[in-house]
Every structure is written in C-alpha cells, then in structure tokens.
KEBA-703104 format. One record per residue (C-alpha): x, y, z; residue in three letters; residue number from 1. Coordinates in steps of 0.25 Angstrom, whole numbers, plus 2048, in hexadecimal, padded with zeros to 3 digits. Example, Ala and Ser with C-alpha at 12.3 -4.5 7.8 and 13.67 -1.06 7.14 Angstrom:
TORFI  px  py  pz res   n
TORFI 831 7EE 81F ALA   1
TORFI 837 7FC 81D SER   2
***
This chain:
TORFI  px  py  pz res   n
TORFI 800 800 801 LEU   1
TORFI 80B 809 804 GLY   2
TORFI 813 807 7F7 GLU   3
TORFI 807 808 7EF ARG   4
TORFI 803 816 7F6 PHE   5
TORFI 811 81B 7F3 VAL   6
TORFI 811 817 7E4 ARG   7
TORFI 803 81E 7E3 ALA   8
TORFI 808 82A 7E9 THR   9
TORFI 814 82B 7E2 ALA  10
TORFI 80C 82A 7D4 GLN  11
TORFI 803 836 7D8 SER  12
TORFI 80F 83F 7DC LEU  13
TORFI 816 83D 7CF ARG  14
TORFI 80F 84A 7C9 ALA  15
TORFI 817 854 7D1 ALA  16
TORFI 825 850 7D1 PRO  17
TORFI 82F 855 7DC ARG  18
TORFI 83E 851 7E1 GLN  19
TORFI 840 849 7ED SER  20
TORFI 84A 84E 7F6 PRO  21
TORFI 84E 840 7FB CYS  22
TORFI 850 838 7ED THR  23
TORFI 852 844 7E4 GLY  24
TORFI 848 83D 7DA ARG  25
TORFI 83B 844 7D5 PRO  26
TORFI 830 841 7E0 ALA  27
TORFI 820 845 7DE THR  28
TORFI 816 84B 7E6 ARG  29
TORFI 80A 853 7E2 PRO  30
TORFI 80A 862 7E6 ALA  31
TORFI 7FD 860 7EC SER  32
TORFI 800 853 7F4 ALA  33
TORFI 801 856 802 SER  34
TORFI 80D 851 80B ARG  35
TORFI 805 848 815 PRO  36
TORFI 7FD 83E 80F VAL  37
TORFI 7F1 837 816 GLY  38
TORFI 7F1 829 81D PRO  39
TORFI 7F1 81E 813 SER  40
TORFI 7E7 812 817 PRO  41
TORFI 7F4 80C 81C SER  42
TORFI 7F4 817 828 ARG  43
TORFI 802 81B 821 LEU  44
TORFI 805 82A 81F CYS  45
TORFI 80F 82F 814 PHE  46
TORFI 815 83D 813 ARG  47
TORFI 81C 843 807 PHE  48
TORFI 826 84B 80E PRO  49
TORFI 82F 855 806 SER  50
TORFI 83D 851 80E HIS  51
TORFI 847 847 80B SER  52
TORFI 83E 83A 80C LYS  53
TORFI 836 83D 800 GLY  54
TORFI 829 838 7FB THR  55
TORFI 824 82A 7FF PRO  56
TORFI 827 826 7EF SER  57
TORFI 834 82C 7F0 ALA  58
TORFI 837 825 7FC ARG  59
TORFI 832 817 7F6 PHE  60
TORFI 83A 81A 7E8 ARG  61
TORFI 846 81C 7F2 ARG  62
TORFI 845 810 7F9 ARG  63
TORFI 843 807 7ED GLU  64
TORFI 84F 80D 7E6 ASN  65
TORFI 858 80B 7F2 LEU  66
TORFI 853 7FD 7F4 ARG  67
TORFI 857 7FA 7E5 ASN  68
TORFI 862 803 7E3 ALA  69
TORFI 872 7FD 7E4 PRO  70
TORFI 87A 800 7F0 PRO  71
TORFI 87F 80E 7F0 ALA  72
TORFI 88E 80F 7EC LYS  73
TORFI 895 819 7F7 PRO  74
TORFI 89B 826 7F0 ARG  75
TORFI 8A9 82B 7F4 ALA  76
TORFI 8AA 83A 7F9 GLU  77
TORFI 8A9 842 7ED GLY  78
TORFI 8A4 837 7E3 GLU  79
TORFI 898 83B 7DB ARG  80
TORFI 88A 833 7DC GLY  81
TORFI 881 830 7CF GLU  82
TORFI 87B 83E 7D2 LYS  83
TORFI 887 845 7D2 GLY  84
TORFI 887 848 7E1 ARG  85
TORFI 894 848 7E9 ARG  86
TORFI 897 840 7F5 ALA  87
TORFI 89C 84A 800 GLY  88
TORFI 89E 859 7FC PRO  89
TORFI 896 85D 7F0 ARG  90
TORFI 89D 864 7E6 LEU  91
TORFI 898 86C 7DA CYS  92
TORFI 89A 863 7CC GLU  93
TORFI 8A4 86B 7C6 SER  94
TORFI 8B1 86D 7CC GLU  95
TORFI 8B2 87B 7C5 ALA  96
TORFI 8A5 87F 7CB ALA  97
TORFI 8A9 87A 7D8 THR  98
TORFI 8B5 883 7D9 MET  99
TORFI 8AE 88F 7D4 GLU 100
TORFI 8A3 88D 7DF SER 101
TORFI 8AE 88C 7E9 LEU 102
TORFI 8B7 899 7E4 VAL 103
TORFI 8A9 8A1 7E4 LEU 104
TORFI 8A6 89C 7F2 LYS 105
TORFI 8B4 8A0 7F8 LEU 106
TORFI 8B2 8AD 7F2 TYR 107
TORFI 8A5 8AE 7F8 GLU 108
TORFI 8AB 8AB 806 ILE 109
TORFI 8B6 8B5 803 GLU 110
TORFI 8C1 8AA 805 ALA 111
TORFI 8C5 8AF 7F8 VAL 112
TORFI 8C7 8C0 7F9 LYS 113
TORFI 8CC 8CA 7EF PHE 114
TORFI 8CF 8D8 7F4 GLY 115
TORFI 8DD 8DD 7FA ASN 116
TORFI 8E2 8D4 806 PHE 117
TORFI 8EF 8D5 80E LYS 118
TORFI 8F4 8C7 80D LEU 119
TORFI 8FE 8C1 819 LYS 120
TORFI 90A 8C4 810 SER 121
TORFI 906 8D4 810 GLY 122
TORFI 902 8D4 801 ILE 123
TORFI 8F4 8D7 7FD PHE 124
TORFI 8ED 8CE 7F5 SER 125
TORFI 8E0 8D0 7EC PRO 126
TORFI 8DB 8C1 7F0 ILE 127
TORFI 8D9 8BC 7FD TYR 128
TORFI 8D6 8AD 800 LEU 129
TORFI 8CF 8AB 80E ASP 130
TORFI 8CC 89D 80F LEU 131
TORFI 8CB 89D 81D ARG 132
TORFI 8BC 8A1 81C VAL 133
TORFI 8B7 894 815 ILE 134
TORFI 8B6 88D 823 VAL 135
TORFI 8AA 895 825 SER 136
TORFI 8A3 890 818 TYR 137
TORFI 8A2 880 81A PRO 138
TORFI 89E 87D 80B GLN 139
TORFI 8A9 887 806 VAL 140
TORFI 8B3 87F 80F LEU 141
TORFI 8AD 872 809 ARG 142
TORFI 8B0 877 7FA GLN 143
TORFI 8BD 87B 7FE VAL 144
TORFI 8C2 86E 803 SER 145
TORFI 8BA 867 7F7 GLU 146
TORFI 8C1 870 7ED ALA 147
TORFI 8CF 86D 7F4 MET 148
TORFI 8CC 85E 7F5 TRP 149
TORFI 8C9 85D 7E6 LYS 150
TORFI 8D6 864 7E3 ALA 151
TORFI 8DE 85A 7EA VAL 152
TORFI 8D5 84E 7E8 GLU 153
TORFI 8DD 843 7DF GLY 154
TORFI 8E9 84C 7DE ASN 155
TORFI 8F0 847 7EA CYS 156
TORFI 8F0 83D 7F5 SER 157
TORFI 8F1 840 803 PHE 158
TORFI 8EF 839 811 GLU 159
TORFI 8EC 845 81A VAL 160
TORFI 8E8 854 817 THR 161
TORFI 8EC 861 81F CYS 162
TORFI 8E7 86E 820 GLY 163
TORFI 8F0 87A 821 VAL 164
TORFI 8EC 883 82B PRO 165
TORFI 8E3 88A 82C TYR 166
TORFI 8DA 88E 822 THR 167
TORFI 8DB 880 81B ALA 168
TORFI 8D8 877 827 LEU 169
TORFI 8C9 878 824 PRO 170
TORFI 8CA 875 816 ILE 171
TORFI 8D2 868 81A ALA 172
TORFI 8C8 864 823 THR 173
TORFI 8BD 865 819 ALA 174
TORFI 8C5 85E 810 MET 175
TORFI 8C8 853 81A ALA 176
TORFI 8BA 852 81E LEU 177
TORFI 8B4 851 810 ASP 178
TORFI 8BE 847 80A HIS 179
TORFI 8C1 83F 817 ASP 180
TORFI 8D1 844 818 LEU 181
TORFI 8DA 842 823 LYS 182
TORFI 8DD 851 827 MET 183
TORFI 8E9 857 82F LEU 184
TORFI 8EA 864 835 MET 185
TORFI 8F7 86D 836 ARG 186
TORFI 8F8 877 843 ARG 187
TORFI 8FE 884 83F LYS 188
TORFI 902 887 84D GLU 189
TORFI 908 87A 853 VAL 190
TORFI 903 879 863 LYS 191
TORFI 90E 878 86E ASP 192
TORFI 904 870 875 TYR 193
TORFI 8FC 862 874 GLY 194
TORFI 902 85A 868 THR 195
TORFI 909 866 861 LYS 196
TORFI 907 860 853 LYS 197
TORFI 907 869 846 ALA 198
TORFI 8FF 85E 83F ILE 199
TORFI 8F2 85A 846 GLU 200
TORFI 8EB 84D 841 GLY 201
TORFI 8EE 83F 83F HIS 202
TORFI 8F8 83B 833 PHE 203
TORFI 904 831 831 ASP 204
TORFI 912 835 82C LYS 205
TORFI 913 834 81E GLY 206
TORFI 905 837 81A GLN 207
TORFI 903 840 80F THR 208
TORFI 8FB 84E 812 CYS 209
TORFI 8F3 857 80A LEU 210
TORFI 8F4 865 80E MET 211
TORFI 8E7 86E 80D VAL 212
TORFI 8E9 87D 80B GLU 213
TORFI 8DE 888 808 ASP 214
TORFI 8E7 890 7FE LEU 215
TORFI 8F6 890 7FA VAL 216
TORFI 8FE 89D 7F8 THR 217
TORFI 90D 899 7FB SER 218
TORFI 909 88D 802 GLY 219
TORFI 911 890 80E MET 220
TORFI 906 88B 817 SER 221
TORFI 905 87E 810 VAL 222
TORFI 914 87C 812 LEU 223
TORFI 913 87F 821 GLU 224
TORFI 909 874 822 THR 225
TORFI 911 86B 819 LEU 226
TORFI 91D 86D 823 ASP 227
TORFI 914 869 82E ALA 228
TORFI 90F 85D 827 LEU 229
TORFI 91C 858 822 THR 230
TORFI 922 85A 830 ALA 231
TORFI 918 84F 836 VAL 232
TORFI 91B 845 82A GLY 233
TORFI 910 848 820 LEU 234
TORFI 913 849 812 LYS 235
TORFI 90C 854 80A CYS 236
TORFI 90B 856 7FB THR 237
TORFI 8FF 85C 7F9 ASP 238
TORFI 8F8 869 7FB VAL 239
TORFI 8E9 86D 7F8 VAL 240
TORFI 8E3 87B 7FA VAL 241
TORFI 8D7 883 7F6 LEU 242
TORFI 8DE 88F 7EE ILE 243
TORFI 8EC 890 7E8 ASP 244
TORFI 8EF 89E 7E7 ARG 245
TORFI 8F8 89C 7DC GLU 246
TORFI 904 8A4 7E2 GLN 247
TORFI 90F 898 7E2 GLY 248
TORFI 90A 890 7EE GLY 249
TORFI 908 884 7E4 ARG 250
TORFI 916 885 7DF GLU 251
TORFI 91B 887 7ED ASN 252
TORFI 915 87B 7F2 LEU 253
TORFI 919 872 7E7 LYS 254
TORFI 928 877 7EA SER 255
TORFI 925 871 7F7 HIS 256
TORFI 920 863 7F1 GLY 257
TORFI 910 866 7F4 LEU 258
TORFI 907 866 7E9 ASN 259
TORFI 8FB 870 7E9 LEU 260
TORFI 8ED 86D 7E7 TYR 261
TORFI 8E3 87A 7E6 SER 262
TORFI 8D4 87A 7E4 ALA 263
TORFI 8D4 888 7DF LEU 264
TORFI 8E0 892 7DB THR 265
TORFI 8DE 8A2 7DB ILE 266
TORFI 8DD 8A2 7CC SER 267
TORFI 8D1 899 7CD GLU 268
TORFI 8CB 8A1 7D8 ILE 269
TORFI 8CC 8AE 7CF LEU 270
TORFI 8C7 8A8 7C3 ALA 271
TORFI 8BA 8A2 7CA ILE 272
TORFI 8B7 8AF 7D1 LEU 273
TORFI 8BA 8B7 7C5 SER 274
TORFI 8B0 8AD 7BD LYS 275
TORFI 8A5 8B0 7C7 HIS 276
TORFI 8A8 8BF 7C7 GLY 277
TORFI 8AD 8C0 7D5 LYS 278
TORFI 8BA 8C7 7D1 LEU 279
TORFI 8BD 8D1 7C7 SER 280
TORFI 8C9 8CF 7BC ASP 281
TORFI 8D0 8DA 7C4 GLU 282
TORFI 8D0 8D2 7D2 ILE 283
TORFI 8D4 8C6 7C9 VAL 284
TORFI 8DF 8CC 7C4 LYS 285
TORFI 8E4 8D2 7D1 SER 286
TORFI 8E4 8C4 7D8 VAL 287
TORFI 8EB 8BE 7CC LYS 288
TORFI 8F6 8C9 7CD ASP 289
TORFI 8F7 8C7 7DC PHE 290
TORFI 8FA 8B8 7DA ILE 291
TORFI 903 8BA 7CF ALA 292
TORFI 90B 8C4 7D7 ALA 293
TORFI 90C 8BC 7E5 ASN 294
TORFI 910 8AF 7E0 LYS 295
TORFI 918 8A7 7EB VAL 296
TORFI 927 8A8 7E8 ASP 297
TORFI 92D 89B 7ED LYS 298
TORFI 93B 8A0 7EC SER 299
TORFI 939 8AD 7F3 LYS 300
TORFI 931 8A5 7FE GLN 301
TORFI 93C 89C 800 ALA 302
TORFI 946 8A7 802 ALA 303
TORFI 93B 8AE 80C ASP 304
TORFI 93B 8A1 813 ALA 305
TORFI 94B 8A0 814 MET 306
TORFI 94A 8AE 81A LYS 307
TORFI 941 8AB 824 GLU 308
TORFI 946 89F 828 GLU 309
TORFI 955 8A6 82A ALA 310
TORFI 94E 8B2 832 ALA 311
TORFI 948 8A7 83B ALA 312
TORFI 955 8A0 83E VAL 313
TORFI 95B 8AD 841 ALA 314
TORFI 950 8B2 849 LYS 315
TORFI 94E 8AA 856 PRO 316
TORFI 940 8A5 859 LYS 317
TORFI 940 8AF 866 ARG 318
TORFI 947 8BB 86B VAL 319
TORFI 952 8B6 875 PRO 320
TORFI 953 8BC 884 TYR 321
TORFI 95F 8C4 882 GLU 322
TORFI 959 8CB 875 GLN 323
TORFI 94C 8CE 87D LYS 324
TORFI 955 8D3 889 ALA 325
TORFI 95C 8DD 880 SER 326
TORFI 94E 8E3 87B GLN 327
TORFI 947 8E3 889 ALA 328
TORFI 943 8F2 88C LYS 329
TORFI 940 8EE 89B ASN 330
TORFI 94B 8EB 8A6 ALA 331
TORFI 944 8DF 8AC ALA 332
TORFI 941 8D9 89F LEU 333
TORFI 950 8DB 89A LYS 334
TORFI 955 8D5 8A8 ARG 335
TORFI 94B 8C9 8A6 LEU 336
TORFI 950 8C5 898 TYR 337
TORFI 95F 8C6 89E GLU 338
TORFI 95B 8BD 8AA VAL 339
TORFI 955 8B3 8A0 MET 340
TORFI 962 8B3 897 VAL 341
TORFI 96B 8B1 8A2 ALA 342
TORFI 965 8A7 8AA LYS 343
TORFI 960 89F 89D LYS 344
TORFI 951 89F 8A3 SER 345
TORFI 945 8A4 89E ASN 346
TORFI 93D 89E 8AB LEU 347
TORFI 934 8A6 8B5 SER 348
TORFI 930 89D 8C1 VAL 349
TORFI 922 8A2 8C7 ALA 350
TORFI 924 8A0 8D5 ALA 351
TORFI 916 89F 8D8 ASP 352
TORFI 918 89B 8E7 VAL 353
TORFI 910 8A0 8F2 THR 354
TORFI 91B 8A0 8FD SER 355
TORFI 926 8AB 8FD THR 356
TORFI 930 8A1 902 SER 357
TORFI 92D 896 8F8 ASP 358
TORFI 92E 8A2 8ED LEU 359
TORFI 93D 8A6 8F2 LEU 360
TORFI 941 898 8F3 ALA 361
TORFI 93B 894 8E5 LEU 362
TORFI 942 8A1 8DF VAL 363
TORFI 94F 89D 8E4 ASP 364
TORFI 94E 88F 8DD GLN 365
TORFI 949 893 8D0 VAL 366
TORFI 950 8A1 8CF GLY 367
TORFI 95D 89C 8C7 PRO 368
TORFI 954 897 8BC HIS 369
TORFI 949 8A2 8B9 ILE 370
TORFI 94A 8AF 8B3 CYS 371
TORFI 93E 8B4 8BA CYS 372
TORFI 937 8B1 8C7 LEU 373
TORFI 927 8B4 8C6 LYS 374
TORFI 920 8B6 8D3 THR 375
TORFI 913 8B8 8D9 HIS 376
TORFI 915 8BF 8E5 VAL 377
TORFI 907 8C1 8EA ASP 378
TORFI 907 8B2 8EC VAL 379
TORFI 911 8B2 8F7 LEU 380
TORFI 90E 8B0 905 ASP 381
TORFI 918 8BC 908 THR 382
TORFI 91E 8C7 902 TRP 383
TORFI 927 8D3 906 ASP 384
TORFI 933 8DA 902 GLU 385
TORFI 93C 8CF 907 GLY 386
TORFI 936 8C5 8FD VAL 387
TORFI 937 8CF 8F2 ALA 388
TORFI 945 8D1 8F6 ALA 389
TORFI 948 8C2 8F6 ALA 390
TORFI 942 8C1 8E9 LEU 391
TORFI 94A 8CB 8E3 ALA 392
TORFI 958 8C5 8E9 GLU 393
TORFI 954 8B8 8E3 LEU 394
TORFI 951 8BE 8D5 ALA 395
TORFI 95F 8C5 8D6 LYS 396
TORFI 965 8B8 8DA ARG 397
TORFI 961 8AF 8CF HIS 398
TORFI 95F 8BA 8C5 ASN 399
TORFI 950 8BA 8C1 PHE 400
TORFI 945 8C5 8C0 VAL 401
TORFI 938 8C5 8C8 ILE 402
TORFI 92A 8C5 8C2 PHE 403
TORFI 91F 8C9 8CB GLU 404
TORFI 913 8C3 8C4 ASP 405
TORFI 90A 8CD 8CA ARG 406
TORFI 900 8CE 8BE LYS 407
TORFI 8FC 8DD 8BF PHE 408
TORFI 8EE 8DF 8BA ALA 409
TORFI 8EA 8ED 8C1 ASP 410
TORFI 8E9 8FB 8BB ILE 411
TORFI 8F6 903 8BB GLY 412
TORFI 8F5 90B 8C8 ASN 413
TORFI 8F2 8FF 8CF THR 414
TORFI 8FD 8F6 8CA VAL 415
TORFI 907 901 8CD VAL 416
TORFI 904 8FF 8DD SER 417
TORFI 904 8F0 8DB GLN 418
TORFI 912 8EF 8D3 TYR 419
TORFI 91A 8F9 8DD ALA 420
TORFI 913 8F8 8EA SER 421
TORFI 90B 8EF 8F3 GLY 422
TORFI 90F 8E2 8FB VAL 423
TORFI 918 8DD 8EF TYR 424
TORFI 91E 8E9 8E9 LYS 425
TORFI 920 8E1 8DB ILE 426
TORFI 927 8EC 8D4 ALA 427
TORFI 932 8EC 8DE GLU 428
TORFI 937 8DD 8DD TRP 429
TORFI 932 8D7 8D1 SER 430
TORFI 938 8D9 8C2 ASP 431
TORFI 92C 8D6 8BA ILE 432
TORFI 91D 8D6 8BC THR 433
TORFI 911 8D4 8B3 ASN 434
TORFI 902 8DA 8B0 ALA 435
TORFI 8F6 8D7 8A9 HIS 436
TORFI 8F2 8E2 89F ILE 437
TORFI 8E4 8E0 8A2 VAL 438
TORFI 8E4 8F0 8A8 PRO 439
TORFI 8EB 8F5 89B GLY 440
TORFI 8F8 8FB 899 PRO 441
TORFI 8F7 903 8A5 GLY 442
TORFI 8FB 8F8 8AE ILE 443
TORFI 908 8F7 8A7 VAL 444
TORFI 909 907 8A9 ASP 445
TORFI 907 905 8B8 GLY 446
TORFI 911 8FA 8BA LEU 447
TORFI 91B 900 8B1 LYS 448
TORFI 91A 90D 8BB GLN 449
TORFI 920 904 8C6 VAL 450
TORFI 929 8FA 8BE GLY 451
TORFI 930 900 8B3 LEU 452
TORFI 939 909 8BC ALA 453
TORFI 93D 8FD 8C4 LYS 454
TORFI 942 8F5 8B8 GLY 455
TORFI 935 8EC 8B9 LYS 456
TORFI 92E 8E3 8AE GLY 457
TORFI 920 8E1 8AB LEU 458
TORFI 91A 8D4 8A3 LEU 459
TORFI 90C 8D5 89D LEU 460
TORFI 903 8C9 89E LEU 461
TORFI 900 8C6 890 ALA 462
TORFI 8FC 8B9 891 GLU 463
TORFI 8FA 8AF 89D MET 464
TORFI 8FC 89F 89E SER 465
TORFI 8EE 89B 8A4 SER 466
TORFI 8E3 896 89D ALA 467
TORFI 8D8 89F 898 GLY 468
TORFI 8E1 8AB 898 THR 469
TORFI 8DB 8B8 893 MET 470
TORFI 8E9 8BE 891 ALA 471
TORFI 8EA 8BB 882 LYS 472
TORFI 8E7 8C2 874 GLY 473
TORFI 8E5 8D1 875 SER 474
TORFI 8E8 8D0 884 TYR 475
TORFI 8F6 8CB 880 THR 476
TORFI 8F6 8D5 875 GLU 477
TORFI 8F3 8E1 87E GLU 478
TORFI 8FE 8DD 888 ALA 479
TORFI 908 8DD 87C VAL 480
TORFI 905 8EB 879 LYS 481
TORFI 906 8F0 887 ILE 482
TORFI 914 8E8 889 ALA 483
TORFI 919 8F0 87D GLU 484
TORFI 914 8FD 881 GLU 485
TORFI 91B 8FB 88E ASN 486
TORFI 928 8F3 88A ALA 487
TORFI 930 8FB 894 ASP 488
TORFI 929 8F4 8A0 PHE 489
TORFI 921 8E9 89A VAL 490
TORFI 92B 8DD 898 ILE 491
TORFI 923 8D2 892 GLY 492
TORFI 916 8C9 894 PHE 493
TORFI 910 8BD 89B ILE 494
TORFI 90D 8B4 88F SER 495
TORFI 90A 8A7 88B VAL 496
TORFI 90B 8A6 87C ASN 497
TORFI 913 8B3 878 PRO 498
TORFI 916 8AD 869 GLY 499
TORFI 908 8AC 866 SER 500
TORFI 905 8BB 869 TRP 501
TORFI 8FD 8C3 85D THR 502
TORFI 904 8CF 862 LYS 503
TORFI 913 8CE 863 LYS 504
TORFI 91C 8D6 86D CYS 505
TORFI 923 8E1 865 ALA 506
TORFI 92E 8E0 871 ASN 507
TORFI 936 8D5 870 GLY 508
TORFI 93B 8D6 87E SER 509
TORFI 92F 8D3 885 PHE 510
TORFI 930 8C6 88D VAL 511
TORFI 924 8BC 88E HIS 512
TORFI 922 8B4 89B MET 513
TORFI 91A 8A8 89A THR 514
TORFI 914 8A1 8A6 PRO 515
TORFI 90F 893 8A7 GLY 516
TORFI 91B 88B 8A2 ILE 517
TORFI 91D 87D 8A6 LYS 518
TORFI 926 873 8A1 LEU 519
TORFI 919 86B 89C GLN 520
TORFI 90D 872 897 LYS 521
TORFI 900 872 89E GLY 522
TORFI 8F7 879 8A8 GLY 523
TORFI 8F4 879 8B7 ASP 524
TORFI 8E5 877 8B7 GLY 525
TORFI 8E3 887 8BB LEU 526
TORFI 8E4 88D 8AD GLY 527
TORFI 8F4 88D 8AD GLN 528
TORFI 8F9 889 89F GLN 529
TORFI 907 884 89F TYR 530
TORFI 912 885 893 ASN 531
TORFI 920 87E 892 ASP 532
TORFI 92C 886 891 PRO 533
TORFI 92E 883 882 LYS 534
TORFI 921 887 87E SER 535
TORFI 920 894 885 ALA 536
TORFI 92E 898 87F ILE 537
TORFI 92A 894 872 SER 538
TORFI 91D 89D 873 ARG 539
TORFI 926 8AA 876 GLY 540
TORFI 928 8A9 885 THR 541
TORFI 934 8AE 88C ASP 542
TORFI 932 8AB 89B VAL 543
TORFI 92D 89F 8A0 LEU 544
TORFI 924 89F 8AD ILE 545
TORFI 924 893 8B5 VAL 546
TORFI 91C 891 8C2 GLY 547
TORFI 918 883 8C8 ARG 548
TORFI 921 87C 8BE GLY 549
TORFI 92D 882 8C7 VAL 550
TORFI 928 886 8D5 TYR 551
TORFI 91F 879 8D7 LYS 552
TORFI 92A 871 8D2 ALA 553
TORFI 931 867 8DB GLU 554
TORFI 93F 86E 8D8 ASP 555
TORFI 93B 87D 8D4 PRO 556
TORFI 94A 87F 8D0 LYS 557
TORFI 94B 873 8C7 LYS 558
TORFI 93E 876 8C1 ALA 559
TORFI 943 884 8BE ALA 560
TORFI 94F 87F 8B7 GLN 561
TORFI 947 876 8AE GLU 562
TORFI 93F 881 8A9 TYR 563
TORFI 94A 88A 8A8 GLN 564
TORFI 950 881 89F LYS 565
TORFI 944 87E 896 ALA 566
TORFI 941 88D 895 GLY 567
TORFI 94E 891 891 TRP 568
TORFI 94F 885 887 GLU 569
TORFI 942 889 881 ALA 570
TORFI 946 898 87F TYR 571
TORFI 955 893 878 LEU 572
TORFI 94C 88B 86F SER 573
TORFI 945 896 86A GLU 574
TORFI 950 89F 867 LEU 575
***
C-alpha cells in the first residue's frame, strides 16, 4: 500500500519540476500541494519537507539506487569525481582563473599595496607586500596555501615541511592540514630555558625538509632558516613561496643549492591587476622600474657580509668593565668598576639577615669575594653609628662598595630627610642606594641634593625579578630617560633583561645589577624568579646579586667563591 501510494503521488507531481537539495535530481510537486498530507487508511502521515530529506519519491529512488549501485571507490585528496567535484578544498576549474581570483583578493584585502612605502633598508618602494593580513581571512589563507602546494606538487620530494618565521607559519600550517604533511617550526629567538630548541617538532636526522616562505626578495630569511635546519641534521634543497619579487632571490638561493618554486611573481601580479583595471600603466611602469633598479647584487652582498663579520670579530660582544670605568661620570660608579676589575668579581651578596652580629660575621667571610655588599638595614634587630662604622671598616679592609637597598619611593622633599637623617643616616655610610621612579624625576632631584656632593650614586629600579612585576615596558623606558638626564648622579639600574630593552641607553657606562641569581634557575614560591649567572650576563647584566644562595649556604665563604668564579667566567666569555 505504501509503495502504491508513493508511485501514485510521484506520478501526480511530475507536472511541476523542482530540484531536490538532497539528490541533485529533478523532483516534482504541484504548487498547490500543501506540505502536510492527510492520514492514509494505514494511519501513516507523509510530509513533503523542503530540507535535505527530499520527497518520499526521491527518498525511495535514492534508496533503490544505493541498493543497486556498485561499491563507491574512495577518492584521494584533490581527485575529481564524476561530476567534477574535488575531494578536499575546492578550486576553480581553470588554473589561470584561480590565480587571477587570488591576486584580486590579495589586492582587495590590501595584502598587495601601491603607493610610496619606506622599506627596512631605508629606500622607498612603489609596492608593498603585507602578507601578514591573510591570517584574518581564512578563505584567502587556504587559497594561498593551495596555490603554493600546486607550485611544488610533483616537482620535488620531501618528508617534512618548515615555515620560515613568522608570516609563513600560518601558511605552512594550512598546507600541512589540507595535505596531511608533517610540519616543523623554527624559533627565531631561541629561549634560554626549557628545551632550548631552535627547531620544534619531531623529525629524524637525514630527513628532507621543504621550506615554506611567504615571499622572497634576497632570500636571506630563507638562508637563516636553512642554517637552523641543517644544524639539526635535516637536508634542504627546495623552497616554496607565494610571491617571487624577482629581485635576485631565486639566483641567490640557487647559489646555495636551493630550488625556488613560486606560485606568483611580481610581473604576474602586475599583469593581472592591470588586466582588471586596478592599476594604471604609470604605476605598472614605476613598479617594474623599481624592481629592475633594486636587484640583489650577490657580490656586493657577500662583500658587505664579510665587512660585518670582520666588524663583529673586532668589536667585543659587550663593553669591558675597564672601558666603562673610564666613561663613568660618577665617582661611586667609577670606584665600583675599579673594584670589579681589581678583584675579578662581579658578585654582590645581598646580606638579608636580621641579626646585626650575623651580618658583620657574614660580611667578614664573603668580603674578599664580592665587589658590592647589598644591605637592608631596616630588617636588622639593632642599628647605631657603631654598626655603620663596623660596616665601613669591613668595606675598606676587603675592598668593596656598600649598596643600601632602600628603594626610596616618596616625593623629593621627603626623600631628602629619609636619605640624610633619621635613625639610619643612609647617605653617611652607603656608597650606593636606589629608588623607584613612581613619583617622577623629582625623587632623583631630592636624593641628588643630598648624595651628589658626598660622591654617592643612585640606581633606578627599571625592572624587578618578582613574578607579575609591573616594572616593565614604558615604565622601564621612562627610567632610562630619567637616568640619562641625571648621569652625574644616577649610575645605572636594577634590571633583569637589559638586552631586550626597546629603548637602549645612550650612556654606555651605566651599570646593570640583577637580583635573583642562583647557580640553578627556579623560584621560591613567593614570586621570586631566579636566573643563573651565565644567562644573566648574556642578557646584559654587569653585577650579579645573590642572596639566599650565599647567606643560607652551609659554607657562605665557599658559596661566594663559587658565584664569583661563575660570574667572572660568564663575563669573560662575552668579551
């Protein structure tokens, strides 16, 4: 009864053909037919929905076809079916039309711009390629990765891929996902903690790697990645890019044994945009003239590289302490450097004990191995002029300077009193003190009023070693600015990673003191983060401040000797 009903219904509906969204075949239903059909004698209720299930007749035909059809043959990625559909990402039928569509899209999202742009080299260009924006357009990103895949597919063989940081990383990722490729990632800045790897991902030595880059001008970024990949035992012979700027990069890479495959060239981009009326003949000519006039000269490039290498050999990685001493504008700073050189020590011990007698005993033990003693007198159980005199005598006997870690943070008028008078009279016995810049430059003016005439020096807290510190970024930049404006009194900074600062110090004599140093990295559970001597020195530190690693050691004198040796060897390795 059901089948007879279906056949009868289908026969009556053939007068008004329509397309079934499910089968893609013509299906029929009269315009006057309502969707719900009344109950049949068998108490069944049929509906003619417009969604993917189709009409009852369509469902019946589909069921019969599936029952009688041979087993479906699986299609590989990219293989076309009988109706021309592509398994995986769909592309236009014509390769030329696909590339034109891609170029127009890149122009539309301003990944390709025309105007007057200053390049990194300082010259001005009439064209600018900003392919970083494609990450905001998933379909364009997929088109880009597919175009690059087509450029390299069947032309070379490889076992892994690696995107050149940073713009090419999402492109390489999209290509890997669409074509089931094994991908690696190169770190541009290798971390000095964790695994310290330059190449992330799993691979075997001897495997062949395809490098993926967004564009190539001279090919230098590709060659940097080549060095990192070959250093871990990978073989590289091929590079794929979206755009070849046609400025000599292909030839440069060829001279290093690399084959370049590009989806597009600048000439092709200009031709497509001109064809579609996006560019005038004048703009096209200006870009072509620029490209022709700015070809990469490999011989000149090699000569420049040799000059840079020679300069790097001639110039030390860091300024020696002796040279910093000769440049110092402050008496306390000059003396500090002279002590460091004489004792071959860049160690400052933070004697954060609470007993005055323990403090004096500790200082006598570690004094021969330090250049600077850091104190917190406000934690001591007793203090008077006798204690101050005893500290000064020990500093003279063992030849070190005293740094009272007071961290002044009040307005200028208040810090004058805090520094010069009160119970501690800090300016009388300490060579160096420090301050926050939160109140502004007025705090320096107040402290200078007391300390400059006495030959004292001031450190500014530019960074701190505690987790979650807010002393970073613009705060650090302002500290540098204030220091340079007061170089007669400010001698440097409490810092953590001065080598990473965006605003570099014009005054090369400033000293960088870094707290939180231990022979092994870690933390104390209260936010203090530790660095080892070598990593701290490599980041631009001059003086290593060690606290618990010395005063809580079973043998503080021996611990101080170990830190002195480690710190000085780290310094010498940087010269």
